[in-house]
C-alpha positions in Angstrom: 81.8 71.2 113.0 84.2 74.2 113.4 87.8 73.1 113.8 88.1 72.5 117.6 91.8 73.7 117.5 90.6 77.1 116.1 87.9 77.3 118.8 90.4 76.7 121.5 93.1 78.9 120.1 91.0 81.9 119.1 87.3 81.8 120.2 87.0 85.6 119.7 87.8 85.1 116.0 85.1 82.4 115.7 82.6 84.7 117.6 83.2 87.6 115.1 82.6 85.3 112.1 79.5 83.8 113.6 78.2 87.3 114.5 77.9 87.9 110.8 75.1 85.3 110.8 73.4 87.0 113.8 74.7 84.2 116.0 76.1 85.1 119.3 78.8 82.8 120.7 79.2 83.2 124.5 83.0 83.2 124.5 83.3 83.4 128.3 80.9 80.4 128.8 82.9 78.6 126.2 86.2 79.4 127.9 84.7 78.3 131.2 83.8 74.9 129.8 87.2 74.5 128.1 89.0 75.4 131.3 86.9 72.8 133.1 87.7 70.2 130.4 91.5 70.9 130.7 91.3 70.6 134.5 89.5 67.3 134.5 91.8 66.0 131.7 94.9 66.8 133.7 93.4 65.4 136.9 92.3 62.2 135.0 95.7 61.7 133.5 97.4 62.3 136.8 95.2 59.8 138.7 95.5 57.2 135.9 99.3 57.5 136.1 99.2 57.3 139.9 97.0 54.2 139.7 99.3 52.5 137.3 102.3 53.3 139.3 100.6 52.1 142.5 99.7 48.8 140.8 103.4 48.2 140.1 104.1 48.9 143.8 101.5 46.4 144.9 102.9 43.8 142.5 106.4 44.3 143.8 105.2 44.1 147.5 103.3 40.9 146.7 106.4 39.3 145.0 108.3 40.1 148.3 105.6 38.5 150.4 104.8 41.7 152.1 101.4 42.6 153.6 99.5 44.3 150.8 96.1 45.0 152.2 96.8 48.7 152.9 98.3 49.0 149.5 95.2 47.4 147.9 92.9 49.7 149.8 94.9 52.8 148.6 94.7 51.4 145.1 90.9 51.1 145.4 90.7 54.7 146.5 92.8 55.8 143.5 90.4 53.8 141.2 87.4 55.5 142.8 89.0 58.9 142.4 89.9 58.1 138.8 86.3 57.0 138.0 84.9 60.2 139.4 87.4 62.3 137.5 86.6 60.4 134.2 82.9 61.0 134.9 83.4 64.7 135.3 85.6 64.7 132.1 82.9 62.8 130.2 80.2 65.3 131.4 82.1 68.3 130.3 83.2 66.8 127.0 79.6 65.9 126.3 78.6 69.5 127.0 81.4 70.8 124.7 80.5 68.4 121.9 76.8 69.3 122.1 77.8 73.0 121.9 80.0 72.4 119.0 77.4 70.4 117.1 75.0 73.4 117.4 77.5 76.0 116.2 76.9 77.0 112.6 79.7 76.9 110.0 82.1 79.8 109.6 81.3 81.9 106.6 83.7 82.4 103.7 85.2 85.9 103.5 83.4 86.5 100.2 79.8 86.1 101.6 78.1 89.4 101.6 76.8 91.1 104.7 73.1 91.1 105.5 70.5 89.7 107.9 68.0 88.1 105.5 67.1 87.3 101.9 66.6 91.0 101.1 70.4 91.4 101.3 71.2 88.6 98.9 73.2 89.7 95.9 72.1 89.1 92.3 75.0 88.0 90.1 73.4 87.4 86.8 70.2 86.7 84.9 69.6 84.4 82.0 66.7 84.4 79.6 63.9 87.0 79.3 60.6 86.3 81.0 57.9 85.5 78.5 55.5 88.2 77.6 51.9 86.7 77.5 49.1 87.9 75.3 46.7 86.6 78.0 46.6 86.6 81.8 48.8 83.6 82.8 47.4 81.1 85.3 49.3 79.7 88.3 50.4 76.1 88.3 47.5 74.9 90.5 44.9 76.4 88.2 46.6 75.0 85.1 47.2 71.5 86.6 43.7 71.2 88.0 42.2 72.5 84.7 44.0 69.7 83.0 42.4 67.3 85.3 45.8 66.0 86.4 46.4 67.5 89.9 44.3 66.3 92.8 45.0 68.1 96.1 41.7 67.2 97.5 42.2 63.5 97.3 45.7 63.8 98.7 44.3 65.8 101.6 41.8 63.0 102.4 44.6 60.4 102.3 47.6 62.1 103.7 46.7 65.6 104.8 47.9 69.0 103.8 51.0 69.6 101.7 50.6 66.4 99.6 49.5 66.0 96.0 48.3 63.4 93.4 49.7 63.9 89.9 47.9 62.0 87.1 48.5 61.0 83.5 50.7 63.2 81.4 51.5 65.5 84.3 52.9 62.6 86.3 54.9 61.6 83.2 56.2 65.1 82.8 57.6 65.0 86.4 59.2 61.6 85.7 60.6 63.1 82.4 62.2 66.0 84.2 64.0 63.8 86.7 65.2 61.4 84.0 66.4 64.3 81.9 68.4 65.7 84.8 69.9 62.3 85.7 71.0 61.8 82.0 72.5 65.3 81.7 74.5 64.9 85.0 75.7 61.4 84.4 76.3 61.6 80.6 77.8 65.1 80.3 78.8 66.2 83.8 80.6 63.1 85.0 78.5 62.2 88.0 78.1 58.7 89.3 74.5 57.8 89.8 73.5 56.5 93.3 70.4 54.8 94.5 70.5 55.5 98.2 68.4 54.3 101.2 65.4 56.5 102.0 65.6 55.7 105.7 68.5 57.4 107.5 70.0 56.8 111.0 70.5 59.7 113.3 74.3 59.7 113.1 74.2 60.3 109.4 72.0 63.3 109.9 74.3 64.6 112.6 77.1 64.2 110.1 75.5 66.5 107.5 74.2 69.0 110.2 70.4 68.3 110.2 70.7 67.0 113.7 70.6 67.9 116.5 69.5 71.4 115.6 66.8 70.8 112.9 65.1 67.7 114.3 61.8 69.6 114.2 61.9 69.6 110.3 62.4 65.8 110.0 60.0 62.9 109.9 60.9 60.3 112.4 59.9 56.6 111.7 57.9 54.8 114.5 59.7 51.5 115.2 62.3 49.8 117.2 65.1 51.6 115.3 65.8 55.3 115.4 65.4 56.1 111.7 64.3 59.2 109.8 62.9 59.7 106.3 65.6 61.5 104.3 65.1 65.2 104.0 67.5 65.4 101.0 69.8 62.9 99.2 72.6 65.2 100.3 72.6 63.1 103.6 73.2 59.6 102.2 75.4 60.8 99.3 77.7 62.9 101.6 77.9 60.1 104.2 79.3 57.7 101.6 82.7 58.9 102.8 81.8 58.8 106.5 84.6 57.3 108.6 86.7 56.8 105.4 90.1 57.9 104.3 90.0 58.7 100.7 93.1 58.5 98.6 94.1 61.7 96.8 94.0 59.8 93.4 90.2 59.1 94.0 89.3 62.8 94.3 87.1 64.4 93.3 84.1 62.3 93.8 80.8 63.4 92.2 77.5 61.8 93.1 74.0 62.3 91.8 70.7 60.7 93.0 67.0 61.2 92.4 65.0 60.7 95.5 61.9 61.7 97.2 62.5 64.2 100.1 60.4 64.4 103.3 60.2 67.6 105.3 57.8 68.7 108.0 58.2 72.3 106.9 57.9 73.2 110.6 59.5 76.5 110.0 57.4 77.4 107.0 53.9 77.5 108.6 51.5 79.5 106.5 54.0 79.8 103.5 53.1 78.4 100.1 50.4 76.2 101.5 48.6 76.1 98.1 50.0 73.9 95.4 53.4 72.2 94.8 55.9 74.9 95.9 56.4 73.6 99.5 55.3 70.0 100.1 56.0 67.5 102.8 57.1 65.1 100.0 58.8 66.2 96.8 61.3 64.9 94.2 64.8 66.3 93.9 67.9 65.4 91.9 70.8 66.1 94.2 74.4 66.7 93.3 77.3 66.1 95.8 81.1 66.7 95.4 83.8 65.4 97.7 87.1 67.3 96.9 90.5 68.3 98.1 90.3 71.5 100.3 92.2 73.7 97.9 89.8 72.8 95.0 86.5 73.3 96.8 85.7 76.8 95.6 86.5 76.0 92.0 84.2 73.0 92.5 81.4 75.3 93.9 81.5 77.3 90.6 81.4 74.0 88.6 78.5 72.7 90.7 76.5 75.9 90.0 77.1 75.7 86.3 75.8 72.1 86.3 72.6 73.1 88.0 72.2 76.1 85.7 72.6 74.0 82.7 69.3 72.2 83.6 67.4 75.5 83.5 69.2 76.6 80.3 68.3 73.4 78.5 64.6 73.8 79.7 64.7 77.4 78.5 63.5 78.7 81.7 64.4 82.3 82.7 66.3 82.3 86.0 68.7 84.4 88.0 71.8 83.6 90.2 72.2 85.0 93.6 74.8 84.7 96.3 73.3 84.4 99.7 74.1 87.0 102.4 75.5 86.1 105.8 72.2 85.9 107.6 70.5 83.8 104.9 73.3 81.2 104.6 72.3 77.8 105.9 73.7 76.3 109.1 76.2 73.9 107.5 77.3 76.1 104.6 80.3 78.4 104.2 78.9 79.9 100.9 75.8 79.4 98.9 74.5 80.3 95.5 70.7 80.1 94.9 69.2 79.7 91.4 65.8 81.3 91.2 63.4 80.5 88.4 60.8 82.9 87.0 57.2 82.2 87.8 54.8 84.3 85.6 51.8 83.9 88.0 53.8 85.6 90.8 55.8 88.0 88.6 59.0 87.1 90.5 61.9 84.6 90.8 61.5 81.7 93.2 64.3 79.5 94.5 64.8 76.1 92.6 68.3 75.2 93.6 70.9 75.9 96.3 74.6 75.1 95.6 76.8 75.2 98.7 80.3 74.6 99.8 80.3 73.2 103.4 84.2 73.2 103.5 85.4 70.7 106.2 82.3 71.4 108.4 80.5 68.1 107.6 83.7 66.1 107.1 84.7 66.7 110.7 81.2 65.6 111.9 81.6 62.4 109.7 85.2 61.8 110.2 85.7 61.9 106.5 89.3 62.4 105.5 91.7 62.3 102.6 95.4 61.4 102.6 97.4 64.5 101.5 100.3 63.1 99.5 102.6 66.1 100.3 102.4 65.5 104.0 101.4 61.9 104.1 98.9 63.0 106.8 95.1 62.7 106.8 93.0 65.8 106.7 89.2 66.5 106.4 87.8 66.5 102.9 85.6 69.4 101.7 82.0 68.6 100.8 79.6 70.4 98.5 76.0 69.8 97.6 73.5 71.3 95.2 70.0 70.7 93.8 70.3 69.7 90.2 67.4 70.6 90.5 64.3 70.4 92.6 61.9 68.4 90.3 58.6 69.6 91.8 59.6 73.3 91.4 60.9 72.6 87.9 57.5 71.1 87.1 55.8 74.3 88.5 58.1 76.4 86.3 57.5 74.4 83.2 53.7 74.5 83.7 53.7 78.3 84.2 56.2 79.3 81.5 55.0 76.9 78.8 51.2 77.4 79.3 48.9 78.2 76.4 45.9 80.4 76.3 43.6 77.4 75.9 44.9 76.0 79.2 47.2 73.3 77.6 50.9 73.2 78.3 53.6 72.8 75.7 56.4 70.3 76.4 59.9 71.8 76.3 62.1 70.5 73.6 64.7 69.0 76.0 61.9 66.7 77.5 60.5 65.5 74.2 62.6 62.4 74.1 61.1 61.4 77.5 57.4 62.0 76.6 56.9 59.4 73.9 55.9 61.9 71.3 53.6 64.0 73.5 54.4 67.7 72.7 51.4 69.2 74.4 49.6 68.3 77.6 45.9 68.8 77.3 42.9 68.0 79.5 42.6 64.3 80.1 
């Protein structure tokens, strides 16, 4: 949520920033709502003060034995007027809150201009794409050739965008996740979390998935309003929901491996074949909770932690900073890591590392106590994929394939594969 004080003080500045995303803030409509809120706030306060003052007059008249019926009637009229004013105030405050919840985050000044992914700026490349002496296969042909990917059975049971992994391929996915967790907990200082997979609506509002992106969530049918988690970012970030974190406890760094569930409603027709874009996929998620002045240093650190996964797997990748129009709703600045896929001859996203600044914290009422002022302030929250396990599996299959259709196991994963160095047809 954008700072309400800034919205009230300078909505034109907010509008200029949001326009970089291609979002048009109707400043006049906003000012109209805000003026209406101020009017009903003043009216409500006036009527409440009048009612309280009148109640004292009634009490004094009663103590003197005077006839109070007319005074009681007048008090009832004030109470009716106050209830009506409070109702109007609640209505306009609800409208303002809904509006604020649907406003995207302000962009950091360093975010490059642009309307879509074509304007993203490449920062660096690491590793050289492998030169094959044969025509490389895509991950679907490889995995099906190994007899260890079954999309047809998944379609019969669950529908499109699901998959069965079998044997060594299933183990390779598990090895990838375990390798990432060990790296982040042993070397990068993260605390591992096992979070709930069912999430309440207020937690999704806190991180920005609701109300705007409900179409991309899976809701659970039942007596509770719960959703399958779209990313472990939601429960990990909400760990500080409605909390005041002492300065000495910061920074907090959490990691979790979870399945993620997304309807992919906005991706109709894209990557329908294979494991690139599934309704259910595994991800190792990284979350930082930090002091505001430290959040951009934390973003660089978060990015290097995700990059280290790809470096240890010896996968070629590039780092890009997203332009204004491609930066996600809750983020002030985002780096994407894109891994090389030989079958496509291009880089594909495998991790996003973002600083949300105080945007999520305001929605969650997550604060820290600033020792210099003694006052509480919103924390800054960051999140990143460390990395998407399914896409890492795709990248390993394609980059480590052999001419006979087998797949070599990266050295970093050998300790997790029980001596298996090559995956062959089962």
